[in-house]
N, C-alpha and C positions, 0 to 999 in steps of 0.2 A: 503494500500498498505505500502508495507516496505522500509528500507532505508538500505537494504543489500549492502555492498560493494564489488565488485568484480573485481581483480586487475589479468588480465591473460595474458597479451602478456606475459611478463619476470619476474614471479614473484622472482627467485632467485635473480634478479640483485635487484629488489626494498628491498628485506628480506638484504642484502649485506647492502644498504645503510642503513637501520634502524640501524644494528650492529653499523656499522662503524659510524656511526652519533651518536648513544650511547656514544662512546668514545670519539670524538669530544667535545660533549658537556658537559660530564663527567669532562673532561679537561679544558674547559672552567670555570666551577663553581669551580674546585678544585684550582684555582689561584686566585678565588677571594672570594668567600663565607667563607674558613677558617680564612681569613683574614681580615673578614669583621667588626670584632670589633676592630682593630688594625687601620684601615682608620678611623671608626669612633671617634675614641677617636683621634687620630694624627690630621686629617683633618676639623672634625668637630666638635670638643674640646666638645663630649659629656660625661655626668656622667656616670660611670658603671651602676646605677641602668636604667637609659635610652637606652642604649644599651642593655641588657639583655632583658629588655621590647621587643625592636625593633626586636632582633634577635630570642627569641621564641615565638613573635607572630605567626613567619612564619608557624610554625607546625601547625596552627588551620586552615592556610591559605590552606595550602597544603593539609590536610584531606579533604577540603570543595572542594576543585578545583578536586582532583583526580575523586571524583562521578560525579562532573558538565561536566568536560572535556570527560570522558567516554558515561555520559550519549547524552552529544550533537554529540558525533560522531556519536552514533546509527541513531539520528535522521538528520543529515548534511551530515553525512560522515566522514571516517578517516581523509582523507587527506586535508579538509580543517581545521579542529580542529588542526591536527600536524601542518599545516603551519601557523595558526594563533597563537598558541601558541609558537614557535618557535619566530615570531616576536614581541612577547609579551615579551620575554628573553631581545630579543636583543634590544628595546625600552628601558627594565627596567636596562640594562647595563651602555646605553648610558645617559639614565636619573643618576645614580650615579656618574656618570662622569663628568656630567655637572651642577649637582644640587649642590646647597649651603646653603640648611635649613633645619632644622630638619624634619619640618611635610613632608616634600617633599622624605627625606629619606625614612618616614615611608612606604609613597605613591609607592614610587618604591621596595621595599622590599617588598610589598603586591602582586603587579604586578607580580614581580621576581616569589615569592611562588606561585601565580596562576597558571604562565603560566610554569613554570618547572613541577607542579604537575599536571600538564593537559597531556602532554606528554608522563607520562610515561606508564598509563593504556592504553592509545591510540595508543601507539606502539605496545605493545604486542596484541593489539587486531586486530590490522593490520596485524601484524603477524601471527597469526593464522587465519584470512581470507586468506593468501596468501598462507598457507604451509599446506600440506596433515598432519594430525593428528600424524601419526609416526614421522615428522620431527620437532614437535615444543617443546618438551624438548631441543632437540640438540640446536636449535636457540634460545630458552630462557636462556641457558647456556651460548651460544656464547655472547648474548648482556649482559647478568652479567657479562661475564670474561671481557669483552671490556671495560665495565663501570669502572671495579674495577682497570682496568689498569689506565685508566683515572684519576680516584681519586688518585691511588700511585704515579704516577709522576707528577700529576699536581703542587702540593706544592714544588716537588723540581724545577721544568721548572719555577716558580714563582718568587723563591728565586733565582735560578741561573739569570734569565732575569732582576732582580734587582724591579718587579713588586709588591712583597708582601707587603699588605698594601697601595700604592698608588693608583692614581685616574686612571694611564695609565693603570691598570691590568682591569678595567672595558671595556675600548676600546678597547683592545686586546681582551677580552671575546667576546663585541658585535660584532666585526669583524668575530670571527669563527663562531657566530650564524651564520651571516648572510650568508657568504658562504657557510656554509651548506644549510641552507634556499635555496638559489638560485641553489644550485646542485641537491637538490630533488624537486621543482618547476620545475626544468630546466629539468629532466628523465620523469617527469609525464607529459610534454607537447611535450616529440619530440619523446613520445613513446615507452619509455622502461619500462612502465605500464599503460596500458589502465585502469580506471576508468571509472565503468558504474554505478555510483551511481545518483539517480533518488530521491531528497527529496521529500517529501509528501507537499501539499500546504505551502508553508512559510506564512500562517497567525500565527499571535502573539497567538491566542487561541488554534491553533492547536500545535502548538512547547509544550505550557505550560500543554497542555491536554497530549502529549507523554510523558513529563518529569515527569508528577505528574503518569502516568501510570506506567513508569520505576521504579520509587521509591518504588511503590506500590508492584510492582513484586517483586523487591530486597528485600523489608520489610517484605514481607511474606514467602519467600523460606526459610522454617526453616533448608534445607542443610547449604545453605548459611551464615545463621546467625552462627551457630555452627561452621562452618568453620571459620567466623572471630573472634568469641572467640577466638578458639584454634589458630588462627595468633596472635591475639594481644598477647597473654600469651608468643608464642614466640619472637615478637617485644619488650618485657618487659625484655627477657633476651641477648638479641645480639643487639638490634638497638642502644643502647646507652651504650654498657660494657665499651666505653674507660671512660665514667663519673663515674661509678662504680670501675673501676680500679684506675683511678687518684686520688678519694678520699681514698682508701685504702693505694694506696702507699704512695700520702704524709703525713697521720698518721704514718703509720707504720716504713717507711725506709727513711734515710737521703737522698738517692740517688734516690728518686722513681721518679723523671722527667726522668732520664736515663733509667732506668726500662720500664717504660712507652712506651718510644720510643723504647725499642728493642720489646718488646711484641706488639706495634700496627705494628711493620715493619713485625712481624713473622704472624701476622695477613694476612695482605695483597698477603705477599708473598706465604701461603699456599692457599689462596681463587684462586691465578692464576694457581699455580701447580696443583691442585686436582680437578678444577672445572671440567675438561672436561672427569676424569675418575668418576666423581660423575655424570655428563650427561647419563654416557654409562650404568651405574649401573642402572640409573632410565628405560633407556632404554630396561633393560633386564628383571626387575624386574615391580613396580610401585612407581608412587609418594606418596602413603600411606606410603608403607613399607618405602622408603626413608627419610620421614621426621621422622618417628619413629627411625628409625635408628642415623637421624639426632637430635632429639632433646636428647635421650642418650648418643650420644658424648657431646652434649653441658654441660648435667647434669656433666657429668666427669670433663670437663673441667673447670667448675665453681666449684666442689669437689678440683679440683688441685690448682684454685685459695685459695679456703678458709686455704689450709692448707700447701700452700707454704712458703719456707723459704728463699729463693735466685732467683736470676735473672733468672737463669736458669730453676728452679720450673716453674717460671709462664710461659717464654717461653713455655716451653714441654705443660703446660696446655693449653697455647693461641692456639697453632699448633691441639691438640685433638679438643678445641672449633671450630675452625675454619673449619677444615675438617667437622664438625657436619653443619656448615653455608652451605658449599657446596652442600650438600645434598638439605637442607632444600629450600632454597629461589627459584632455578628453577622449583622445585617439587611443591608448593604452587602456583606457575601460572598455572601449568599443572593440579592442582586438579581443579583450578578455572575455568579454559578452560573447562572442562570434564562436567562440572555443567551447563556451560553457555547456556540460548537458543541462536543460531544463531543471533538473530535481538536487542538481550539484551547483547550480548559478551561486547560491551564498557561500559555498565554501572556495569556489574559484577566484570570487570577489576578495574573500578573505585571506587566500593563499597570495594574493596581490602585496599583501601589504607587506609580506617577506622581503621585499623591493628595499624596505625602508632602513634596511641595514646598508644601504648605500649612505646614507646619513653617518654615518659610524665610519665608513670606508674613506669616503670623500677627504673628511676634515682629518683623520689621521693619517692617511697620502701623503695632503697637503702638508701638514705640518712637518711630516719627513724631507720632503722634496725642498721645502722654503728651508729649513735648516741646514740641508746638506751643501744644496746650491742658492736657487734664488726664487721670487716670486714668478720672474719669467721661464725657467724649469716646470715652476709648479703649474702655471696655468694651463703651458702647453701639455704637459702629462696629460693631465686631470682630464683636459679638454678634447683629448684624445682618444679616451672611453668613449663619449660620445660617437664618435665615429665607427669604433667597434661596434658598440650596441646598434646603431644603423646598419651596420652588416648584420648583425644577428636576425634582425627583422627581416630583412630581406630575404634571407634563406630560408626562414621559416615560413614567410608570407606567401612564396613562390612553391614550396612543397604543401602547403595546407590548402588543399580546395575550397575558393570561395574568400578566403583572408582579406585576397586586395581586389574583391569585386567593390565598385561603387555599393555604397549603402543604397540608392534607391533601385538598383539593377539588384541587388542581393534580395530585397524585400519583394518586390516583382516575380523575383523568382521561385518565392514562396521558401527558401534557404531559412530553415530553423537554426537558432543560434545555440 
């Protein structure tokens, strides 16, 4: 018995609610998490090494939770896992607001990472369930765009309202998540979306067995494994680009902090401006071609960083780099959507979070290269990973039937994802 979830009454409404929710949640995260280190130092009197350990550990919780949440959504249903993850985030924020012990901060940081990481793959799997194949790239782009807007304005809102680094920011974030929880749960109960999910027998053995089956299916899908490697290489280039830039700018420029602020603002603006154009391109072409173009643009941007001598050189390089990012991110989701079996869609989107290991690989390799040689070598070497990733995608795309077919053609041919 499958656990596929079909939401049929008014799917566009629920899709819009999911996209809007991504903006609400990213805004709530952006007024708290970027200032978490300040809060822990000021309010908890933590040492820098302890703060680094606490914040850094969240990456590993997130990677685990992405696959766990996605797989559980295949077993128990998307909306159940979404609601549980939102409740987990809200309670974690309340814990930060009330907590007064270092050990509790580690616990709440872990539950926050687990809950937020569960939401993303499950939300994308639900969007795939709700929408026809020809519309999914567009809505992945909308979701990515709205989330970026939230992350861009969140820190500014936090500073303007005087919340940055204070306990009250966590309470505000908890309320925001609570409001969205009520909206989503209410829409499901009042008929805006009809969920016909019937989980299999809820015995522990059955759940564990299905989880093992999903893990085995993911681990033995060579197409997925190749795509995960390619995705990890891309994440190594762009997921923590600010860390690479910060180290180089601090060493080479007296006003490095000012240049970094300009460059990261250019990143946010470019992503917002170009995202919809990139999604239209993918609709006309195919996601693999879009990723290859994005990878090439990222390498050009990294080469620009390597040779930049003024602030505006860095800004121009970041614009090129960010345009590449707009091609890549929604296209990666579209590629996974095409190879994922319907009854394991959550597991496949969850497995994609393993690519976040690139957020560790990139800064670590970059730091070694910067310490051994210089920023020029670092940017060229890390940037070359984008070209290697593009080659991976081309090889897999040519060998997997339908993967390089345009979205519209795929839908008209009736190909399943």
